[in-house]
KEVEX-169666 format. One record per residue (C-alpha): x, y, z; residue number from 1; residue in one letter. Coordinates in steps of 0.05 Angstrom, whole numbers. Layout:
N
+--------+--------+--------+-----+------+
!     xx !     yy !     zz !  nr ! rest !
+--------+--------+--------+-----+------+
!      X !      Y !      Z ! NUM !    A !
...
+--------+--------+--------+-----+------+
END
This chain:
413
+--------+--------+--------+-----+------+
!     xx !     yy !     zz !  nr ! rest !
+--------+--------+--------+-----+------+
!   2076 !    147 !   2883 !   1 !    M !
!   2032 !     94 !   2854 !   2 !    Q !
!   2049 !     44 !   2800 !   3 !    G !
!   2115 !     17 !   2775 !   4 !    T !
!   2168 !     70 !   2760 !   5 !    R !
!   2197 !     70 !   2690 !   6 !    R !
!   2269 !     47 !   2692 !   7 !    Y !
!   2314 !     88 !   2647 !   8 !    T !
!   2387 !     97 !   2633 !   9 !    E !
!   2385 !    164 !   2669 !  10 !    G !
!   2355 !    132 !   2731 !  11 !    L !
!   2406 !     76 !   2730 !  12 !    A !
!   2463 !    126 !   2727 !  13 !    R !
!   2433 !    169 !   2781 !  14 !    A !
!   2429 !    109 !   2828 !  15 !    R !
!   2501 !     91 !   2813 !  16 !    S !
!   2523 !    163 !   2828 !  17 !    L !
!   2483 !    165 !   2893 !  18 !    A !
!   2522 !    104 !   2918 !  19 !    E !
!   2587 !    144 !   2908 !  20 !    Q !
!   2564 !    202 !   2952 !  21 !    F !
!   2611 !    222 !   3008 !  22 !    S !
!   2597 !    286 !   3047 !  23 !    P !
!   2648 !    341 !   3036 !  24 !    D !
!   2649 !    390 !   3095 !  25 !    P !
!   2683 !    443 !   3051 !  26 !    V !
!   2629 !    448 !   2997 !  27 !    I !
!   2563 !    479 !   3020 !  28 !    S !
!   2493 !    465 !   2995 !  29 !    R !
!   2491 !    533 !   2960 !  30 !    T !
!   2556 !    518 !   2923 !  31 !    R !
!   2527 !    453 !   2896 !  32 !    Y !
!   2465 !    489 !   2873 !  33 !    L !
!   2504 !    546 !   2842 !  34 !    G !
!   2549 !    499 !   2802 !  35 !    A !
!   2489 !    461 !   2776 !  36 !    L !
!   2452 !    524 !   2755 !  37 !    K !
!   2512 !    551 !   2718 !  38 !    K !
!   2518 !    486 !   2680 !  39 !    A !
!   2443 !    479 !   2670 !  40 !    A !
!   2439 !    501 !   2597 !  41 !    R !
!   2500 !    460 !   2577 !  42 !    A !
!   2472 !    395 !   2606 !  43 !    I !
!   2402 !    406 !   2577 !  44 !    G !
!   2366 !    427 !   2641 !  45 !    L !
!   2306 !    471 !   2625 !  46 !    T !
!   2284 !    533 !   2663 !  47 !    L !
!   2226 !    496 !   2694 !  48 !    R !
!   2273 !    441 !   2714 !  49 !    G !
!   2317 !    494 !   2748 !  50 !    V !
!   2256 !    521 !   2784 !  51 !    A !
!   2241 !    452 !   2812 !  52 !    L !
!   2314 !    442 !   2832 !  53 !    I !
!   2310 !    508 !   2870 !  54 !    D !
!   2250 !    484 !   2909 !  55 !    M !
!   2281 !    416 !   2924 !  56 !    L !
!   2344 !    450 !   2951 !  57 !    F !
!   2300 !    497 !   2992 !  58 !    A !
!   2272 !    438 !   3031 !  59 !    T !
!   2341 !    410 !   3047 !  60 !    S !
!   2387 !    435 !   3102 !  61 !    E !
!   2462 !    449 !   3102 !  62 !    D !
!   2477 !    391 !   3149 !  63 !    Q !
!   2444 !    342 !   3100 !  64 !    D !
!   2503 !    353 !   3053 !  65 !    W !
!   2560 !    350 !   3104 !  66 !    T !
!   2539 !    298 !   3156 !  67 !    T !
!   2571 !    229 !   3151 !  68 !    Q !
!   2522 !    172 !   3141 !  69 !    G !
!   2467 !    218 !   3115 !  70 !    V !
!   2445 !    232 !   3044 !  71 !    R !
!   2410 !    297 !   3023 !  72 !    P !
!   2339 !    269 !   3015 !  73 !    V !
!   2278 !    315 !   3009 !  74 !    V !
!   2204 !    298 !   3010 !  75 !    W !
!   2162 !    358 !   2986 !  76 !    P !
!   2092 !    343 !   2963 !  77 !    S !
!   2070 !    354 !   2891 !  78 !    N !
!   2018 !    404 !   2916 !  79 !    D !
!   2072 !    445 !   2950 !  80 !    W !
!   2116 !    443 !   2888 !  81 !    L !
!   2057 !    466 !   2845 !  82 !    C !
!   2044 !    524 !   2892 !  83 !    D !
!   2117 !    546 !   2895 !  84 !    Q !
!   2132 !    541 !   2821 !  85 !    T !
!   2064 !    558 !   2790 !  86 !    G !
!   2066 !    495 !   2749 !  87 !    L !
!   2009 !    447 !   2739 !  88 !    S !
!   2011 !    378 !   2770 !  89 !    L !
!   2022 !    347 !   2701 !  90 !    T !
!   2080 !    395 !   2687 !  91 !    S !
!   2112 !    382 !   2755 !  92 !    V !
!   2111 !    307 !   2743 !  93 !    R !
!   2139 !    315 !   2673 !  94 !    R !
!   2196 !    359 !   2695 !  95 !    H !
!   2212 !    314 !   2755 !  96 !    M !
!   2221 !    258 !   2705 !  97 !    R !
!   2268 !    305 !   2667 !  98 !    E !
!   2311 !    312 !   2729 !  99 !    L !
!   2313 !    236 !   2736 ! 100 !    V !
!   2331 !    226 !   2663 ! 101 !    D !
!   2388 !    276 !   2670 ! 102 !    L !
!   2415 !    235 !   2729 ! 103 !    S !
!   2406 !    292 !   2778 ! 104 !    L !
!   2360 !    260 !   2829 ! 105 !    I !
!   2340 !    190 !   2851 ! 106 !    V !
!   2268 !    176 !   2871 ! 107 !    P !
!   2267 !    139 !   2938 ! 108 !    T !
!   2200 !    105 !   2948 ! 109 !    D !
!   2170 !     85 !   3014 ! 110 !    S !
!   2135 !     18 !   3021 ! 111 !    P !
!   2067 !     52 !   3013 ! 112 !    N !
!   2090 !     99 !   2957 ! 113 !    G !
!   2085 !    161 !   3000 ! 114 !    K !
!   2136 !    216 !   3009 ! 115 !    R !
!   2154 !    229 !   3081 ! 116 !    W !
!   2214 !    240 !   3126 ! 117 !    G !
!   2234 !    249 !   3198 ! 118 !    R !
!   2291 !    287 !   3231 ! 119 !    R !
!   2322 !    277 !   3300 ! 120 !    A !
!   2323 !    334 !   3350 ! 121 !    K !
!   2390 !    357 !   3323 ! 122 !    D !
!   2361 !    361 !   3253 ! 123 !    G !
!   2395 !    299 !   3227 ! 124 !    R !
!   2354 !    259 !   3177 ! 125 !    I !
!   2336 !    191 !   3207 ! 126 !    V !
!   2286 !    170 !   3153 ! 127 !    A !
!   2269 !    200 !   3086 ! 128 !    G !
!   2230 !    179 !   3025 ! 129 !    Y !
!   2224 !    226 !   2966 ! 130 !    G !
!   2283 !    249 !   2924 ! 131 !    F !
!   2356 !    237 !   2937 ! 132 !    D !
!   2397 !    297 !   2913 ! 133 !    L !
!   2465 !    265 !   2924 ! 134 !    S !
!   2480 !    254 !   2849 ! 135 !    P !
!   2485 !    330 !   2843 ! 136 !    I !
!   2540 !    331 !   2897 ! 137 !    A !
!   2578 !    274 !   2863 ! 138 !    V !
!   2576 !    311 !   2797 ! 139 !    R !
!   2599 !    378 !   2827 ! 140 !    Y !
!   2668 !    377 !   2793 ! 141 !    A !
!   2634 !    360 !   2726 ! 142 !    E !
!   2586 !    418 !   2733 ! 143 !    F !
!   2643 !    467 !   2749 ! 144 !    V !
!   2682 !    444 !   2688 ! 145 !    E !
!   2622 !    445 !   2642 ! 146 !    V !
!   2601 !    514 !   2666 ! 147 !    A !
!   2671 !    542 !   2654 ! 148 !    A !
!   2674 !    513 !   2584 ! 149 !    E !
!   2604 !    540 !   2568 ! 150 !    A !
!   2624 !    609 !   2594 ! 151 !    Q !
!   2687 !    608 !   2551 ! 152 !    A !
!   2646 !    589 !   2490 ! 153 !    Q !
!   2596 !    645 !   2505 ! 154 !    R !
!   2652 !    695 !   2513 ! 155 !    A !
!   2683 !    673 !   2447 ! 156 !    E !
!   2617 !    677 !   2411 ! 157 !    R !
!   2602 !    746 !   2440 ! 158 !    Q !
!   2671 !    770 !   2418 ! 159 !    A !
!   2658 !    743 !   2348 ! 160 !    L !
!   2589 !    777 !   2347 ! 161 !    Q !
!   2620 !    843 !   2367 ! 162 !    R !
!   2675 !    836 !   2314 ! 163 !    E !
!   2623 !    817 !   2261 ! 164 !    F !
!   2583 !    880 !   2277 ! 165 !    T !
!   2643 !    927 !   2279 ! 166 !    V !
!   2673 !    901 !   2214 ! 167 !    V !
!   2605 !    900 !   2179 ! 168 !    R !
!   2592 !    973 !   2198 ! 169 !    Q !
!   2662 !    993 !   2175 ! 170 !    T !
!   2655 !    959 !   2108 ! 171 !    V !
!   2586 !    990 !   2099 ! 172 !    Q !
!   2613 !   1060 !   2114 ! 173 !    M !
!   2673 !   1053 !   2068 ! 174 !    I !
!   2629 !   1027 !   2011 ! 175 !    V !
!   2579 !   1083 !   2022 ! 176 !    A !
!   2635 !   1134 !   2021 ! 177 !    A !
!   2663 !   1105 !   1957 ! 178 !    G !
!   2594 !   1109 !   1924 ! 179 !    I !
!   2580 !   1178 !   1953 ! 180 !    E !
!   2645 !   1208 !   1925 ! 181 !    H !
!   2640 !   1170 !   1860 ! 182 !    D !
!   2709 !   1139 !   1870 ! 183 !    L !
!   2734 !   1087 !   1820 ! 184 !    P !
!   2722 !   1016 !   1844 ! 185 !    G !
!   2671 !    960 !   1843 ! 186 !    D !
!   2631 !    990 !   1901 ! 187 !    W !
!   2565 !    961 !   1879 ! 188 !    E !
!   2596 !    892 !   1873 ! 189 !    G !
!   2627 !    898 !   1942 ! 190 !    W !
!   2560 !    921 !   1970 ! 191 !    Q !
!   2531 !    857 !   1942 ! 192 !    G !
!   2586 !    816 !   1974 ! 193 !    D !
!   2571 !    849 !   2041 ! 194 !    L !
!   2496 !    835 !   2034 ! 195 !    E !
!   2509 !    762 !   2019 ! 196 !    R !
!   2552 !    754 !   2081 ! 197 !    V !
!   2498 !    788 !   2123 ! 198 !    I !
!   2446 !    741 !   2093 ! 199 !    E !
!   2488 !    681 !   2112 ! 200 !    R !
!   2490 !    707 !   2183 ! 201 !    R !
!   2416 !    689 !   2188 ! 202 !    R !
!   2431 !    616 !   2172 ! 203 !    S !
!   2473 !    565 !   2210 ! 204 !    A !
!   2537 !    588 !   2177 ! 205 !    A !
!   2600 !    589 !   2220 ! 206 !    S !
!   2606 !    657 !   2252 ! 207 !    L !
!   2682 !    652 !   2250 ! 208 !    Q !
!   2679 !    639 !   2175 ! 209 !    D !
!   2634 !    699 !   2165 ! 210 !    L !
!   2680 !    744 !   2206 ! 211 !    V !
!   2739 !    721 !   2164 ! 212 !    N !
!   2701 !    737 !   2100 ! 213 !    Q !
!   2684 !    807 !   2126 ! 214 !    L !
!   2757 !    819 !   2145 ! 215 !    L !
!   2777 !    799 !   2075 ! 216 !    D !
!   2725 !    846 !   2046 ! 217 !    L !
!   2747 !    902 !   2091 ! 218 !    R !
!   2819 !    896 !   2066 ! 219 !    I !
!   2794 !    901 !   1994 ! 220 !    V !
!   2749 !    961 !   2003 ! 221 !    V !
!   2800 !    998 !   2047 ! 222 !    E !
!   2854 !    989 !   1994 ! 223 !    E !
!   2806 !   1010 !   1939 ! 224 !    A !
!   2786 !   1072 !   1978 ! 225 !    F !
!   2858 !   1089 !   1994 ! 226 !    N !
!   2883 !   1080 !   1923 ! 227 !    E !
!   2826 !   1122 !   1896 ! 228 !    A !
!   2842 !   1176 !   1947 ! 229 !    S !
!   2916 !   1171 !   1929 ! 230 !    N !
!   2901 !   1182 !   1856 ! 231 !    L !
!   2865 !   1247 !   1874 ! 232 !    K !
!   2924 !   1267 !   1918 ! 233 !    K !
!   2973 !   1256 !   1861 ! 234 !    E !
!   2933 !   1294 !   1809 ! 235 !    S !
!   2959 !   1364 !   1787 ! 236 !    P !
!   2954 !   1415 !   1842 ! 237 !    K !
!   2898 !   1464 !   1829 ! 238 !    G !
!   2857 !   1416 !   1787 ! 239 !    A !
!   2784 !   1415 !   1804 ! 240 !    K !
!   2770 !   1370 !   1864 ! 241 !    N !
!   2836 !   1337 !   1848 ! 242 !    G !
!   2886 !   1350 !   1904 ! 243 !    T !
!   2891 !   1317 !   1972 ! 244 !    H !
!   2930 !   1376 !   2000 ! 245 !    I !
!   2881 !   1419 !   2039 ! 246 !    L !
!   2900 !   1491 !   2024 ! 247 !    T !
!   2864 !   1546 !   2060 ! 248 !    T !
!   2898 !   1605 !   2028 ! 249 !    T !
!   2930 !   1625 !   1963 ! 250 !    N !
!   2976 !   1678 !   1993 ! 251 !    L !
!   3042 !   1679 !   1954 ! 252 !    P !
!   3085 !   1680 !   2018 ! 253 !    N !
!   3052 !   1621 !   2052 ! 254 !    R !
!   3097 !   1566 !   2080 ! 255 !    K !
!   3094 !   1505 !   2035 ! 256 !    S !
!   3082 !   1438 !   2065 ! 257 !    N !
!   3130 !   1382 !   2046 ! 258 !    E !
!   3103 !   1313 !   2044 ! 259 !    R !
!   3143 !   1270 !   2091 ! 260 !    R !
!   3105 !   1205 !   2091 ! 261 !    D !
!   3121 !   1158 !   2033 ! 262 !    A !
!   3075 !   1103 !   2013 ! 263 !    D !
!   3109 !   1043 !   2046 ! 264 !    A !
!   3050 !    996 !   2057 ! 265 !    S !
!   3050 !    933 !   2014 ! 266 !    Q !
!   2991 !    901 !   1982 ! 267 !    S !
!   2951 !    851 !   2023 ! 268 !    S !
!   2916 !    797 !   1983 ! 269 !    N !
!   2847 !    782 !   2012 ! 270 !    A !
!   2817 !    715 !   1995 ! 271 !    T !
!   2747 !    712 !   1967 ! 272 !    G !
!   2738 !    785 !   1947 ! 273 !    F !
!   2805 !    810 !   1921 ! 274 !    A !
!   2803 !    773 !   1856 ! 275 !    G !
!   2768 !    830 !   1820 ! 276 !    R !
!   2822 !    880 !   1838 ! 277 !    R !
!   2889 !    885 !   1875 ! 278 !    G !
!   2912 !    948 !   1910 ! 279 !    F !
!   2969 !    980 !   1948 ! 280 !    R !
!   2954 !   1013 !   2014 ! 281 !    K !
!   2979 !   1085 !   2016 ! 282 !    P !
!   2976 !   1133 !   2075 ! 283 !    E !
!   2932 !   1193 !   2075 ! 284 !    F !
!   2968 !   1258 !   2059 ! 285 !    G !
!   2917 !   1311 !   2079 ! 286 !    L !
!   2950 !   1372 !   2109 ! 287 !    T !
!   2930 !   1443 !   2125 ! 288 !    V !
!   2980 !   1496 !   2104 ! 289 !    E !
!   2996 !   1560 !   2141 ! 290 !    Q !
!   2944 !   1614 !   2138 ! 291 !    T !
!   2930 !   1676 !   2178 ! 292 !    P !
!   2857 !   1674 !   2155 ! 293 !    K !
!   2825 !   1618 !   2114 ! 294 !    P !
!   2785 !   1631 !   2052 ! 295 !    L !
!   2715 !   1607 !   2068 ! 296 !    R !
!   2702 !   1589 !   1996 ! 297 !    G !
!   2756 !   1537 !   1997 ! 298 !    A !
!   2723 !   1496 !   2052 ! 299 !    E !
!   2674 !   1459 !   2007 ! 300 !    T !
!   2727 !   1428 !   1962 ! 301 !    S !
!   2773 !   1414 !   2021 ! 302 !    E !
!   2723 !   1373 !   2061 ! 303 !    I !
!   2706 !   1331 !   2000 ! 304 !    E !
!   2773 !   1296 !   2011 ! 305 !    Q !
!   2750 !   1267 !   2079 ! 306 !    I !
!   2689 !   1222 !   2073 ! 307 !    P !
!   2640 !   1229 !   2130 ! 308 !    L !
!   2639 !   1153 !   2134 ! 309 !    G !
!   2712 !   1154 !   2152 ! 310 !    L !
!   2698 !   1203 !   2209 ! 311 !    V !
!   2642 !   1158 !   2235 ! 312 !    N !
!   2687 !   1097 !   2231 ! 313 !    A !
!   2744 !   1131 !   2267 ! 314 !    A !
!   2704 !   1170 !   2318 ! 315 !    C !
!   2641 !   1132 !   2338 ! 316 !    P !
!   2639 !   1167 !   2405 ! 317 !    G !
!   2610 !   1231 !   2379 ! 318 !    I !
!   2552 !   1193 !   2347 ! 319 !    G !
!   2530 !   1171 !   2417 ! 320 !    S !
!   2511 !   1243 !   2432 ! 321 !    Y !
!   2457 !   1240 !   2378 ! 322 !    G !
!   2402 !   1192 !   2360 ! 323 !    Y !
!   2449 !   1161 !   2309 ! 324 !    E !
!   2517 !   1175 !   2277 ! 325 !    P !
!   2517 !   1241 !   2238 ! 326 !    P !
!   2489 !   1231 !   2168 ! 327 !    N !
!   2510 !   1299 !   2142 ! 328 !    T !
!   2566 !   1348 !   2155 ! 329 !    W !
!   2516 !   1396 !   2186 ! 330 !    W !
!   2496 !   1341 !   2235 ! 331 !    D !
!   2570 !   1333 !   2254 ! 332 !    L !
!   2580 !   1407 !   2264 ! 333 !    I !
!   2519 !   1412 !   2309 ! 334 !    K !
!   2542 !   1352 !   2350 ! 335 !    L !
!   2612 !   1380 !   2356 ! 336 !    A !
!   2585 !   1447 !   2382 ! 337 !    N !
!   2542 !   1408 !   2431 ! 338 !    H !
!   2599 !   1364 !   2456 ! 339 !    V !
!   2655 !   1415 !   2460 ! 340 !    R !
!   2633 !   1447 !   2527 ! 341 !    P !
!   2639 !   1379 !   2560 ! 342 !    E !
!   2710 !   1375 !   2535 ! 343 !    L !
!   2726 !   1443 !   2564 ! 344 !    G !
!   2731 !   1477 !   2496 ! 345 !    V !
!   2705 !   1548 !   2504 ! 346 !    S !
!   2663 !   1586 !   2455 ! 347 !    E !
!   2722 !   1631 !   2435 ! 348 !    P !
!   2766 !   1570 !   2424 ! 349 !    A !
!   2711 !   1538 !   2380 ! 350 !    W !
!   2705 !   1602 !   2339 ! 351 !    R !
!   2781 !   1604 !   2330 ! 352 !    E !
!   2780 !   1531 !   2307 ! 353 !    A !
!   2725 !   1547 !   2257 ! 354 !    C !
!   2765 !   1607 !   2233 ! 355 !    S !
!   2830 !   1569 !   2224 ! 356 !    V !
!   2803 !   1502 !   2199 ! 357 !    L !
!   2734 !   1518 !   2173 ! 358 !    G !
!   2670 !   1493 !   2205 ! 359 !    D !
!   2674 !   1423 !   2177 ! 360 !    H !
!   2746 !   1408 !   2196 ! 361 !    L !
!   2736 !   1441 !   2264 ! 362 !    A !
!   2679 !   1392 !   2276 ! 363 !    A !
!   2725 !   1334 !   2255 ! 364 !    V !
!   2777 !   1359 !   2304 ! 365 !    A !
!   2727 !   1358 !   2361 ! 366 !    I !
!   2706 !   1288 !   2342 ! 367 !    A !
!   2779 !   1265 !   2343 ! 368 !    V !
!   2792 !   1298 !   2410 ! 369 !    I !
!   2729 !   1267 !   2440 ! 370 !    L !
!   2750 !   1198 !   2416 ! 371 !    E !
!   2820 !   1205 !   2445 ! 372 !    K !
!   2794 !   1236 !   2510 ! 373 !    H !
!   2747 !   1177 !   2520 ! 374 !    Q !
!   2805 !   1129 !   2507 ! 375 !    A !
!   2846 !   1165 !   2560 ! 376 !    G !
!   2901 !   1188 !   2512 ! 377 !    T !
!   2882 !   1262 !   2516 ! 378 !    V !
!   2877 !   1291 !   2586 ! 379 !    A !
!   2868 !   1364 !   2567 ! 380 !    K !
!   2823 !   1371 !   2506 ! 381 !    P !
!   2828 !   1447 !   2504 ! 382 !    G !
!   2903 !   1445 !   2501 ! 383 !    G !
!   2902 !   1390 !   2449 ! 384 !    Y !
!   2857 !   1432 !   2405 ! 385 !    L !
!   2905 !   1490 !   2411 ! 386 !    R !
!   2961 !   1444 !   2390 ! 387 !    G !
!   2922 !   1422 !   2329 ! 388 !    M !
!   2910 !   1494 !   2309 ! 389 !    L !
!   2984 !   1510 !   2318 ! 390 !    G !
!   3002 !   1452 !   2272 ! 391 !    K !
!   2950 !   1475 !   2221 ! 392 !    A !
!   2980 !   1545 !   2220 ! 393 !    Q !
!   3049 !   1518 !   2202 ! 394 !    V !
!   3023 !   1465 !   2153 ! 395 !    G !
!   3036 !   1404 !   2196 ! 396 !    E !
!   2965 !   1381 !   2213 ! 397 !    L !
!   2947 !   1314 !   2181 ! 398 !    N !
!   2875 !   1302 !   2200 ! 399 !    I !
!   2860 !   1245 !   2152 ! 400 !    A !
!   2920 !   1204 !   2175 ! 401 !    R !
!   2895 !   1213 !   2247 ! 402 !    T !
!   2826 !   1189 !   2227 ! 403 !    L !
!   2854 !   1129 !   2191 ! 404 !    Y !
!   2896 !   1110 !   2252 ! 405 !    G !
!   2836 !   1115 !   2298 ! 406 !    L !
!   2795 !   1072 !   2250 ! 407 !    S !
!   2849 !   1019 !   2250 ! 408 !    E !
!   2849 !   1019 !   2327 ! 409 !    Q !
!   2773 !   1010 !   2327 ! 410 !    N !
!   2780 !    950 !   2281 ! 411 !    H !
!   2829 !    918 !   2329 ! 412 !    V !
!   2785 !    930 !   2390 ! 413 !    H !
+--------+--------+--------+-----+------+
END
């Protein structure tokens, strides 16, 4: 090592740390290395710097770190480091300076500027000139703490990223459903709000702030969608596309279904997006009344009361069986027929479900069962489907409320 070494703050600190080194028989060489590598990114150590650290540790021995009166000094040649790391000589020198500036190693020069060392017969270092790695051992506790903090920050950011994605998709599906069904509400405006939040995601905006904005927007569009659906539900029975009570027969002796769920949810004021409109949050009231044989012509108007976007939000599991979530009701029906054998739903049971509920609602039922089965809340899908059909035949099946509940659970998780 020719010439005068540049004296830096990092080198000064590294020398001070090296003087504090005291071998710890409990902590091994590999533990020191592992702690440093976990903290590497947080302390500014580059990947090439890590590669050099790996090679330096490879030339040390376990006893160098645990023997009293000995420091872990290594003396690999630059040529060897170049061969092992694939770096050029210039790059090796530059990144070795990086290790010094980060106070990880101390260059120990021999009188003639050469790197060399000698071990006794028992392997103990008796002379060594090259790089003293003891600052890494002294900073072990620091690295453990820094790595734990960095891991916690990564976990928090990953959780925020997942929440951002889930809430964004939910808002997008609700807005799309509102537009698709021509429901009253500022859907275009809310779509613009969503796009602006997504655009800010590409900047340095706080991810937590963006998630909070999306949560506010979700409250607004959910309440808008629910109120619009509630208005349809409360319109005169028999009006065109107006009722939220799914009726599959007009037989005069059918058992009427009594609505038992009152609208008890109070308004939730969302900041940032709710100024244009305030809403109350009603529960869905979709039911299927008793019928020995459904009228197939009624199915089209019935299914209009459940947006496909709500099904996708509540039951994302069934979408994983296709290239993407179902875009049409026919896509959902095909996926349901594909999935139901895995759930143990036989062909006759599927035909019965289609007969009682209609093809569309039968597909929704399969999607619901799959979601609950994957969550571990339904152990016997075939029996659960029979229970749903039994409820439908006595007017007690409330599919939309089930979908809304699943959607809320997905928001939480």
